[in-house]
C-alpha positions in Angstrom: 81.9 169.2 100.0 81.2 165.5 99.2 77.8 165.0 97.7 75.5 162.0 98.2 72.1 160.8 96.8 69.6 160.0 99.5 66.6 157.8 99.1 63.5 157.2 101.2 62.9 160.8 102.3 59.3 162.0 102.1 59.1 165.2 104.2 61.0 167.8 106.1 61.2 165.6 109.2 63.0 163.0 107.1 65.7 165.4 105.9 66.1 166.7 109.5 66.5 163.2 110.7 69.2 162.3 108.1 71.0 165.6 108.8 71.0 165.0 112.5 72.3 161.4 112.1 75.1 162.3 109.7 76.2 165.3 111.8 76.9 162.9 114.7 79.5 161.0 112.6 83.0 161.7 113.9 84.9 163.9 111.4 81.8 165.5 109.9 82.1 169.3 110.2 79.0 170.2 108.2 76.0 168.5 106.7 73.1 169.8 104.6 70.3 167.7 103.2 68.0 168.8 100.4 64.6 167.3 100.3 64.0 169.0 96.9 66.9 167.2 95.1 67.1 164.2 97.4 70.8 165.0 97.9 73.2 165.6 100.8 76.4 167.6 101.0 78.9 166.6 103.7 82.0 168.5 104.8 84.8 167.0 106.9 87.1 164.1 107.0 84.6 161.3 107.7 84.8 158.3 105.3 82.1 157.6 102.8 81.3 154.3 104.4 80.7 155.9 107.8 78.4 158.5 106.3 76.4 156.0 104.3 76.1 153.7 107.4 74.7 156.6 109.5 72.1 157.3 106.9 71.1 153.6 106.7 70.9 153.4 110.5 68.5 156.3 110.4 66.2 154.3 108.1 67.2 155.7 104.7 69.5 154.9 101.8 72.5 156.8 100.5 75.0 156.5 97.6 78.0 158.6 96.7 77.4 160.8 93.6 79.3 160.0 90.4 83.0 159.4 90.0 85.5 162.2 89.7 86.2 161.6 86.0 82.6 161.4 85.0 81.1 164.3 83.1 79.3 166.6 85.6 76.1 166.6 83.7 75.5 162.9 83.0 74.7 161.5 86.5 73.2 164.7 87.8 70.9 164.9 84.8 69.7 161.3 85.5 69.2 162.1 89.2 67.1 165.2 88.4 64.8 163.3 86.1 61.2 163.2 87.5 61.0 159.5 88.5 58.2 160.1 91.0 55.5 161.6 88.8 54.9 158.5 86.6 54.8 156.1 89.6 52.5 158.4 91.5 50.2 158.8 88.4 49.8 155.1 88.2 49.1 154.8 91.9 46.5 157.6 91.7 44.7 156.1 88.7 44.3 152.7 90.4 43.4 154.3 93.7 40.7 156.6 92.1 39.2 153.6 90.2 38.7 151.6 93.4 37.7 154.7 95.4 34.8 155.5 93.1 33.4 152.0 93.6 34.0 152.3 97.4 32.2 155.7 97.5 29.3 154.3 95.5 28.8 151.7 98.2 29.5 153.8 101.3 28.0 157.2 100.3 25.9 156.7 97.1 23.8 153.8 98.3 23.6 154.7 102.0 23.0 158.4 101.7 21.3 158.8 98.3 19.8 155.3 97.8 21.7 154.5 94.6 20.8 150.9 93.4 22.9 147.9 94.3 22.7 144.2 93.2 19.9 142.2 95.0 22.6 140.3 96.9 23.2 143.4 99.1 19.6 144.0 100.0 19.4 144.0 103.8 22.8 142.2 103.8 24.7 144.7 105.9 27.6 142.3 106.6 28.2 141.9 102.9 28.1 145.7 102.5 30.7 146.1 105.2 33.0 143.4 103.9 32.9 144.9 100.4 33.9 148.2 101.8 36.7 146.6 103.8 38.1 144.7 100.8 38.0 147.8 98.5 39.8 149.8 101.3 42.4 147.0 101.7 43.1 147.1 97.9 43.6 150.9 98.1 45.9 150.5 101.1 48.0 147.9 99.3 48.3 150.2 96.2 49.5 153.0 98.6 51.6 150.7 100.8 54.6 153.1 100.5 52.9 155.4 103.1 52.7 152.5 105.6 56.2 151.1 104.9 57.9 154.5 105.2 55.7 155.7 108.0 56.0 152.8 110.4 59.7 152.3 109.5 60.3 155.9 110.6 58.3 155.4 113.7 60.4 152.3 114.5 63.5 154.4 114.2 61.9 157.0 116.6 61.9 159.5 113.8 58.2 159.9 112.6 57.6 161.8 109.4 54.7 162.9 107.3 54.1 159.3 106.1 53.8 158.3 109.7 50.9 160.8 110.2 49.1 159.5 107.0 49.7 155.9 108.0 48.5 156.4 111.6 45.4 158.3 110.5 44.4 155.9 107.8 45.2 152.9 110.0 43.2 154.3 112.9 40.1 154.8 110.6 40.5 151.3 109.1 41.0 149.5 112.5 38.1 151.2 114.1 35.9 150.5 111.0 36.9 146.9 111.1 36.0 146.7 114.8 32.6 148.3 114.0 32.1 145.7 111.2 32.7 142.7 113.6 30.5 144.4 116.2 27.8 144.9 113.7 28.0 141.2 112.6 27.4 140.2 116.2 24.5 142.6 116.5 23.0 141.3 113.3 23.3 137.7 114.6 21.4 138.8 117.8 18.8 140.5 115.6 19.5 143.9 117.2 18.9 146.0 114.0 19.2 149.4 115.9 22.8 148.4 116.9 23.5 147.3 113.4 22.5 150.7 112.0 24.5 152.5 114.7 27.7 150.5 113.9 27.2 151.0 110.2 27.3 154.8 110.8 30.7 154.3 112.4 32.2 152.9 109.2 35.2 155.1 108.2 36.5 152.8 105.4 35.8 155.6 102.8 37.8 158.0 105.0 40.8 155.7 105.2 40.8 155.2 101.5 40.1 158.9 100.7 42.9 160.0 102.9 45.4 157.9 101.0 44.0 158.9 97.6 44.0 162.6 98.4 47.5 162.6 99.8 48.6 160.8 96.6 47.0 163.6 94.6 49.0 166.1 96.7 52.2 164.1 96.2 51.6 164.0 92.5 51.0 167.8 92.2 54.0 168.4 94.5 56.3 166.1 92.4 55.2 167.8 89.2 55.9 171.2 90.6 59.2 170.2 92.2 60.3 168.9 88.8 59.7 172.3 87.3 61.8 174.0 90.0 64.9 172.3 88.5 64.1 173.1 84.9 66.9 175.7 84.8 69.4 173.2 86.0 68.2 170.5 83.7 68.3 173.0 80.8 71.9 173.7 81.5 72.7 170.0 81.6 71.0 169.4 78.2 73.3 172.0 76.7 76.3 169.7 77.2 77.3 168.2 73.8 77.3 164.4 73.7 80.0 164.0 71.0 83.1 165.8 69.7 85.0 165.8 66.4 88.7 165.3 67.3 91.7 165.2 65.1 93.8 162.1 65.7 96.6 160.8 63.4 95.6 163.5 60.9 92.0 162.3 60.5 88.8 163.7 62.0 87.0 161.2 64.3 83.7 161.6 66.1 84.1 160.4 69.7 81.8 160.5 72.9 82.5 163.6 74.9 83.8 161.4 77.8 86.8 160.4 75.6 88.0 163.9 74.9 91.3 164.5 76.7 93.1 167.6 77.6 95.3 169.0 74.7 93.3 167.0 72.1 92.7 169.0 69.0 89.0 169.3 67.9 87.2 171.0 65.1 83.8 172.9 65.2 81.9 173.7 62.0 79.1 176.3 61.7 76.0 175.4 63.6 77.8 172.9 65.9 78.2 173.2 69.6 81.7 173.5 71.1 82.2 170.3 73.1 84.8 171.3 75.7 86.7 174.4 76.8 89.6 175.2 74.6 91.7 177.8 72.8 91.4 178.5 69.1 94.6 177.5 67.2 93.3 178.0 63.6 90.4 179.6 61.9 87.8 182.1 63.2 84.1 182.6 63.6 81.2 184.1 65.6 80.3 182.2 68.7 77.0 182.5 70.5 77.7 182.4 74.2 74.2 183.0 75.4 74.0 179.6 77.1 76.6 180.7 79.6 76.3 184.4 79.8 72.8 185.2 78.7 74.3 187.6 76.1 72.6 187.0 72.7 75.1 188.9 70.6 77.7 186.5 69.1 81.3 187.0 70.0 84.0 187.0 67.3 86.7 184.4 67.9 90.2 184.1 66.3 93.4 182.3 67.0 94.4 182.6 70.6 90.9 183.3 71.9 89.2 181.0 74.5 86.0 179.1 73.8 83.7 177.3 76.2 81.7 174.1 76.1 78.0 174.4 75.1 78.5 177.6 73.2 77.5 177.5 69.5 79.7 178.3 66.5 77.4 180.3 64.3 79.8 181.0 61.4 83.3 180.1 60.4 85.5 177.0 60.9 87.3 176.6 64.3 90.2 174.3 65.1 90.8 174.3 68.9 93.0 172.7 71.5 91.2 171.3 74.6 92.2 173.0 77.8 89.5 171.8 80.2 87.4 168.7 79.9 84.9 166.7 81.9 83.8 168.4 85.1 86.5 171.1 84.7 84.7 172.9 81.9 82.9 176.2 82.5 79.5 174.6 81.9 80.2 171.8 84.4 81.3 174.3 87.0 78.1 176.4 86.5 76.1 173.2 86.9 78.1 172.4 90.0 77.5 175.8 91.5 73.7 175.7 91.0 73.7 172.1 92.4 75.7 173.2 95.4 73.4 176.1 96.0 70.5 173.7 96.1 72.4 171.2 98.3 73.2 173.9 100.9 70.8 175.5 103.4 70.0 179.1 103.7 70.2 180.5 107.3 66.4 181.3 107.2 65.7 177.5 106.6 67.1 176.6 110.0 63.9 177.9 111.7 61.8 175.6 109.6 64.2 172.7 110.3 64.0 173.2 114.0 60.2 173.2 113.9 60.1 170.2 111.5 62.3 168.2 113.9 59.7 168.2 116.6 56.6 168.8 114.5 55.5 165.2 113.8 56.0 163.8 117.4 54.1 166.8 118.7 51.2 166.3 116.3 50.9 162.6 117.2 50.7 163.7 120.9 48.1 166.4 120.0 46.0 163.8 118.1 46.1 161.4 121.0 45.1 164.1 123.5 42.4 165.4 121.2 40.8 161.9 121.0 41.0 161.4 124.8 39.5 164.8 125.6 36.5 164.2 123.4 36.0 160.8 125.0 36.2 162.3 128.4 33.6 164.9 127.3 31.2 162.1 126.6 31.4 162.0 122.8 31.2 158.7 120.9 34.4 156.8 120.0 33.6 157.5 116.3 33.4 161.3 116.8 36.5 161.4 119.0 38.5 159.3 116.6 37.4 161.4 113.7 38.8 164.5 115.5 42.1 162.7 116.2 42.5 161.4 112.6 41.7 164.9 111.3 44.6 166.4 113.4 47.0 163.7 112.0 46.1 164.2 108.3 45.7 168.0 108.1 49.2 168.7 109.5 51.8 169.1 106.9 55.5 169.3 107.8 56.3 169.2 104.0 55.0 172.7 103.5 57.5 173.9 106.2 60.4 171.9 104.8 59.8 172.9 101.1 59.2 176.6 101.9 62.9 177.5 101.6 64.6 175.0 99.2 62.1 175.3 96.4 62.5 179.1 96.4 66.3 178.8 96.5 66.3 176.3 93.6 64.1 178.5 91.4 66.0 181.6 92.3 69.5 180.1 91.7 68.3 178.6 88.5 66.8 181.9 87.2 70.1 183.5 88.1 72.1 180.9 86.2 70.0 181.5 83.1 71.0 185.2 83.3 74.7 184.7 84.0 74.4 185.2 87.7 75.8 182.3 89.8 75.2 182.1 93.5 77.6 179.6 95.1 75.5 178.8 98.1 72.0 179.2 99.4 73.3 181.5 102.1 74.9 183.8 99.5 71.6 184.0 97.6 69.8 185.0 100.9 72.4 187.4 102.1 73.0 189.3 98.8 69.6 191.0 99.2 70.5 192.3 102.6 73.5 194.4 101.6 73.3 198.2 102.1 76.8 199.2 101.0 78.4 198.1 97.7 82.1 198.7 97.2 83.2 198.7 93.6 86.7 198.2 92.3 87.3 200.8 89.6 89.5 199.1 87.0 87.6 196.4 85.1 84.4 196.8 87.1 83.3 200.4 86.6 85.8 201.0 83.8 86.7 198.8 80.8 90.1 197.9 82.4 92.2 199.0 79.4 93.2 202.5 78.1 91.3 203.8 75.1 91.6 207.0 73.0 88.8 209.3 74.1 89.7 212.6 72.4 91.7 213.6 69.3 92.5 217.4 69.2 94.4 218.3 66.0 96.3 221.6 66.1 95.2 224.5 64.0 95.7 223.6 60.3 96.2 219.9 61.0 93.7 217.0 60.4 92.8 214.1 62.6 94.3 211.6 60.1 97.6 213.5 60.0 97.8 213.5 63.8 96.8 209.8 64.0 99.4 208.7 61.3 102.2 210.4 63.2 101.1 209.0 66.5 100.8 205.5 65.1 104.2 205.6 63.5 105.8 206.7 66.8 103.8 204.5 69.2 104.2 201.4 67.0 107.6 200.7 68.5 106.6 201.6 72.1 105.6 199.0 74.7 103.8 201.5 76.9 100.1 200.6 77.8 99.0 204.0 76.3 100.7 203.1 73.0 98.4 200.1 72.6 95.4 202.4 72.9 96.7 204.7 70.2 97.5 201.8 67.9 94.0 200.3 68.4 92.4 203.6 67.4 94.6 203.9 64.4 93.7 200.4 63.3 90.0 201.2 63.6 90.6 204.3 61.4 92.3 202.0 58.8 95.7 203.6 59.3 98.8 201.4 58.9 101.9 202.4 61.0 104.7 203.8 58.9 108.4 202.9 59.6 110.4 205.2 61.8 114.2 205.2 62.3 116.4 206.3 65.2 113.5 205.5 67.6 114.2 206.4 71.2 112.0 205.9 74.3 112.9 208.3 77.0 111.4 206.8 80.3 108.9 209.1 81.9 109.3 211.8 79.2 108.3 210.7 75.7 109.3 209.2 72.4 111.3 210.4 69.4 112.0 209.0 65.9 112.5 209.9 62.3 109.9 209.4 59.6 110.9 210.3 56.0 113.7 212.4 57.4 111.5 214.4 59.7 111.7 214.2 63.5 108.6 213.0 65.3 108.1 213.6 69.0 105.4 212.5 71.5 105.0 212.7 75.2 103.8 215.0 78.0 103.6 218.8 78.0 107.0 219.3 79.6 108.7 217.1 77.0 106.9 218.5 73.9 107.2 222.2 75.0 110.9 221.8 74.4 110.3 220.6 70.8 107.5 222.8 69.6 105.4 225.8 70.7 102.1 224.8 72.3 99.3 227.4 71.8 97.5 228.5 75.0 94.1 227.3 73.7 95.5 223.8 73.1 97.2 223.8 76.5 93.9 224.8 78.2 91.9 222.1 76.5 94.6 219.5 77.4 94.5 220.6 81.1 90.7 220.3 81.0 91.1 216.7 79.8 93.6 216.1 82.7 91.0 217.4 85.2 88.6 214.9 83.7 91.0 212.1 84.6 92.4 211.6 81.1 96.1 211.5 80.0 96.9 214.0 77.2 99.6 212.9 74.8 101.2 215.7 72.7 102.7 215.0 69.3 104.9 217.2 67.1 106.7 216.9 63.8 110.0 218.9 63.6 109.1 222.1 65.4 105.4 222.0 64.5 102.7 220.8 67.0 100.4 218.3 65.4 97.9 218.0 68.2 96.9 216.2 71.4 95.4 212.7 71.8 93.8 211.9 75.2 93.8 208.4 76.5 91.9 207.1 79.5 90.4 203.9 81.1 86.8 204.8 80.1 83.8 203.8 82.2 81.6 201.0 80.8 78.5 202.1 79.0 76.1 200.6 81.6 78.1 201.7 84.8 76.2 205.0 85.5 72.9 203.2 85.0 73.9 200.4 87.3 75.2 202.8 90.0 71.9 204.8 89.8 69.9 201.5 90.1 71.9 200.6 93.2 71.3 204.0 94.8 67.6 203.9 93.9 67.5 200.6 95.9 68.7 202.4 99.0 72.3 201.1 98.7 75.3 203.3 99.2 77.9 203.0 96.5 81.7 203.4 97.2 84.4 203.2 94.6 87.8 201.9 95.6 90.9 202.6 93.4 94.6 202.8 93.4 94.5 205.9 91.1 95.4 209.4 92.2 92.7 211.5 93.8 91.9 213.6 90.7 91.5 210.7 88.2 89.4 208.8 90.8 87.2 211.8 91.4 86.6 212.3 87.7 85.6 208.6 87.2 83.5 208.6 90.3 81.6 211.7 89.1 80.9 210.1 85.7 79.7 206.9 87.4 77.6 208.7 90.0 79.0 206.9 93.1 78.4 208.2 96.6 82.0 208.2 97.7 85.5 207.7 96.2 88.4 206.2 98.2 91.5 206.8 96.1 95.1 205.7 96.4 94.2 202.2 97.8 96.5 199.3 96.7 95.0 195.8 96.4 96.3 194.8 99.8 94.8 198.0 101.3 91.3 197.3 100.0 90.8 194.6 102.6 91.2 197.1 105.5 88.8 199.5 103.8 86.2 196.8 103.6 86.8 196.0 107.2 86.0 199.6 108.1 82.9 199.7 105.9 81.6 196.6 107.6 81.3 198.6 110.8 78.6 200.6 109.1 76.5 197.9 107.5 76.4 194.8 105.4 79.0 195.2 102.6 79.2 193.6 99.1 82.6 193.9 97.4 82.5 193.8 93.6 85.8 193.2 91.8 87.5 191.2 89.0 88.2 188.3 91.4 92.0 188.4 90.7 93.7 191.2 92.6 90.7 191.7 94.8 90.6 188.3 96.5 91.4 189.6 100.0 88.7 192.2 99.8 86.2 189.8 98.3 86.9 187.4 101.2 86.6 190.1 103.8 83.3 191.4 102.6 80.0 190.0 103.7 79.3 189.1 100.0 82.1 188.9 97.5 81.0 189.4 93.9 83.4 188.5 91.0 82.4 190.3 87.9 83.3 189.3 84.3 84.8 186.0 85.4 84.1 184.6 81.9 85.7 181.2 81.5 87.1 181.1 85.0 84.0 180.8 87.2 85.6 178.9 90.0 86.9 181.9 92.0 87.2 180.7 95.5 87.1 184.2 97.1 83.7 185.2 95.7 80.2 184.2 96.9 78.5 185.4 93.7 80.0 185.1 90.2 78.7 187.3 87.3 79.5 185.7 84.0 79.3 189.0 82.0 81.5 192.1 82.5 78.3 194.1 83.1 77.9 196.1 86.2 74.1 196.2 85.7 74.1 192.5 86.8 75.0 193.6 90.4 71.7 195.4 91.1 70.0 192.5 89.2 71.6 190.0 91.6 70.4 192.0 94.6 66.9 192.3 93.1 66.8 188.5 92.6 68.0 187.8 96.1 65.4 190.1 97.6 62.6 188.6 95.5 63.7 185.1 96.6 63.9 186.1 100.2 60.4 187.7 99.9 59.1 184.4 98.3 60.6 182.4 101.2 58.9 184.6 103.7 55.6 184.2 101.9 56.0 180.4 101.9 56.9 180.2 105.6 54.0 182.5 106.5 51.6 180.2 104.5 53.0 177.0 106.1 52.8 178.4 109.7 49.5 180.1 109.1 48.0 176.9 107.6 49.0 174.7 110.5 48.1 177.4 113.1 44.5 177.5 111.8 44.1 173.9 110.5 45.2 172.0 113.6 42.7 173.7 116.1 40.0 173.3 113.5 40.7 169.6 113.0 40.9 169.1 116.8 37.4 170.5 117.2 38.2 173.7 119.0 35.5 175.5 116.9 32.8 172.8 117.4 30.8 175.2 119.7 30.7 177.5 116.7 29.4 174.7 114.6 32.6 174.2 112.7 34.0 170.6 112.3 36.4 169.1 109.9 35.9 165.7 108.2 39.1 163.7 108.0 38.7 163.6 104.2 38.7 167.4 103.9 41.7 167.5 106.2 43.6 165.2 103.8 42.6 167.4 100.9 43.9 170.5 102.7 47.2 168.7 103.6 47.7 167.9 99.9 47.0 171.4 98.7 49.3 173.1 101.3 52.5 171.7 99.8 51.3 172.3 96.3 50.6 176.0 97.1 54.0 176.5 98.6 55.8 175.0 95.5 53.5 176.9 93.1 54.3 180.1 94.8 58.0 179.5 94.5 57.5 178.9 90.7 56.2 182.5 90.4 59.9 183.5 90.7 60.4 182.4 87.1 58.3 185.4 86.1 60.5 187.8 87.9 62.2 190.5 85.8 65.8 190.8 87.0 66.6 194.0 85.2 63.3 195.8 85.8 64.0 198.5 88.3 61.3 199.2 90.9 60.4 202.5 92.4 63.4 204.4 94.0 63.6 204.2 97.7 63.9 207.2 99.9 67.7 207.6 100.1 67.4 209.7 103.3 65.9 206.7 105.1 68.4 204.3 103.7 71.4 206.5 104.5 70.2 207.4 108.0 71.8 204.2 109.3 75.0 204.5 107.2 77.4 207.2 108.3 80.0 208.7 106.0 83.2 206.8 105.7 86.2 208.4 107.3 89.5 206.6 106.8 91.4 207.3 110.0 94.9 208.5 109.7 97.7 208.0 112.2 98.3 211.0 114.5 102.0 210.7 114.6 103.0 211.1 111.0 105.5 213.2 109.0 105.7 213.9 105.2 108.4 214.3 102.7 108.1 215.7 99.2 110.2 214.1 96.5 111.0 215.9 93.2 110.9 213.2 90.5 111.5 213.5 86.8 110.6 210.9 84.1 107.0 210.4 85.0 104.6 211.0 82.1 101.2 209.3 82.8 99.0 207.7 85.4 100.7 204.4 84.9 104.1 206.0 85.9 102.3 207.5 89.0 101.0 204.0 89.9 104.5 202.5 89.6 106.1 205.1 91.8 103.2 205.0 94.3 103.3 201.2 94.6 107.1 201.2 95.0 107.1 203.8 97.8 104.2 202.3 99.7 106.0 198.9 99.7 108.7 200.4 101.9 108.3 199.7 105.6 107.4 202.9 107.4 105.6 204.5 104.5 101.9 205.0 105.1 101.0 206.4 101.8 102.3 208.3 98.8 100.5 210.9 96.7 102.1 211.0 93.3 101.6 213.5 90.5 103.3 213.1 87.1 102.3 216.6 86.1 103.8 218.3 89.2 106.7 215.8 89.2 106.3 215.2 92.9 105.6 212.4 95.4 104.3 213.5 98.8 105.2 210.6 101.1 103.5 210.1 104.5 105.7 208.3 107.0 104.8 206.5 110.2 108.4 205.6 111.0 112.0 206.6 110.4 112.7 206.2 106.7 115.9 207.6 105.3 116.1 209.8 102.1 118.5 207.3 100.6 116.0 204.5 100.9 113.3 206.5 99.2 115.6 207.7 96.5 117.0 204.2 95.7 113.5 202.7 95.5 112.3 205.2 92.9 115.5 205.3 90.9 115.6 201.5 90.6 112.3 201.8 88.7 114.0 204.1 86.1 113.0 207.5 87.3 115.3 210.4 88.6 115.0 211.9 92.0 116.2 215.5 91.9 115.5 216.4 95.5 113.7 215.4 98.8 112.3 218.1 101.1 
């Protein structure tokens, strides 16, 4: 998407006009104009010159946003500065100054008899000329309304400024006519006519309309400026300089001059200038600017660091990996900007109305004036009704209802590490009723950890851990890393072993101080040492809980059992419970075997578990789930890309330094599942706010226009044009102020649980259909010792054409293969044996 700055827009009709004009340019496949940020996003192959020409032909200005190599924050930060409020404040101060004088003459003296210089005594022409001159001054001060309004009318695209300009001009022209008519009557000595014409002066109405609309514009500009506070706050985080090492010396350079692979240093208290990798030193880095997490993260050589995070302690020497607009911070800023530049589907209703709103209002005003003239009312009365219709109508309230809420919502999300890529994703996230969670890395930590240490009778935990660490130190198996990590936490250093042997699928052996150490599964260890029944029973209970028990022995003596598992994250059960309380059905997808998956699913509290699903198979599961409701897929954004793309909403969790995941619609910066219900809550709150804004905008115009037209005159209700202008000013201010209430929303504060029976009434249970014509073969396999071995065999078998699925168990030493075609035993055998396992039989 190419982004442009657009100038000259004043209301929703303007943005609709620009969007319509650019959409007609050959090669443009998509166009979205934001009145809030005065920006435009264009998709397609059209040239920049053609797009800019179309905008200019529509009566507005356009420029391409900053160059590719410019830092993302610099130009955007300048663009988001509130340039309107100071100018509007100056206009308002001058307008009010002259308006007070005008009101003194027109209302104070004529209605309440306030004193005037003797020159004005019985000099009605001088009184009228003074009012005319004061009104002209106020009109000149607020000439922008007339320039923009009549220019838009010339281009056959009237906007809000057109309504103001027409209403004010009509009041001024008629008052000027009344002044000249009064001058003639005074020359004839017809004092009754003079007083009648004086009562038809609407100079103060013309001036008051302009001043009150300026008040509204000022309030709106101030409020709109606050809606981008979150985005401006992110931009201010970007450091302006960096200390780089060049030719062996440290040099401070502007951030724009830092190049990829430059070496830079960061001392305590300094911000990290660009994304990089630590090559020397270490320290605690506060990453709250990007993730919202206030607890510092320890960094050492080899760890990644991100721009705008703060080094709180220690000295860091880093190598730059991403600079300029490629840094994490710049990509976050770009995501929030893109969300503001795109349109939510709900905004299209307001856009369609805004496109015809102003021409319709001009027609209603003209008809209103004619009807009252036909009914015999005076020109002044009829004109006042027409002017009231023009100035009370506010397309701005309609146009701002959605974008201000989207901007505040996406900004609030960004401050809490939740990034919505588009306005549509922010709107649609709240509508999901099924959430599919990938197990590894989403519900679980994504790496094996030691969960239980069961020393045999007469043995200590330290003795067991020392033997396990000595043996696993030379192993490359994923489970060995978990054992070594736990030993390190206990302060145990691995001892040397000799004659080390890794027997694939069985276990490990080695000699320590002349004694033989053995480690592995039950089948392997039972040949080396006697396993008491109570130990065996406890180990089997751990297996039922989805954990992998590792037995260790020294010579012929059992030392004990260490259980390893990919444990669930601390906040996963709470997050799943929050989703269920919101009326959302939670499904867990995993490639693990059924037993492990069920154990993890039970701990997390999900509604349904679908096990044995490979990454490429998740996409088809999501397709089936979509038949039952709107689905959000939550994954790590790497292996889950097809499923993330297939889902109605793809959520990449724990993206960290790689936020630009194309497959996802929502990116969660923290590896915290609780951010998923928070994102849904925020989306629902934003959608609710949009509905409130749209209701207010439609309701205001539905009531205000008939009142201004005089429909309620028989009931004694009329509307002075000045009050109409005041109401128009306040309508936009109310809409923007309501959107700002979102800043008070608590993302992680759970509401009252919904009735799940009601929520699930429309969501049937998932049934994964199986082929009718299938056959199964059971393979006897030796060499498998853990869940990772199972996964390897399973993936290998399911990659064979004609194999629908494979249920593998390392404990039973079997693989039950479901076939949909003719697959020979030799093909199955060769595939498994090529992975280092032995096939002893196929039935």
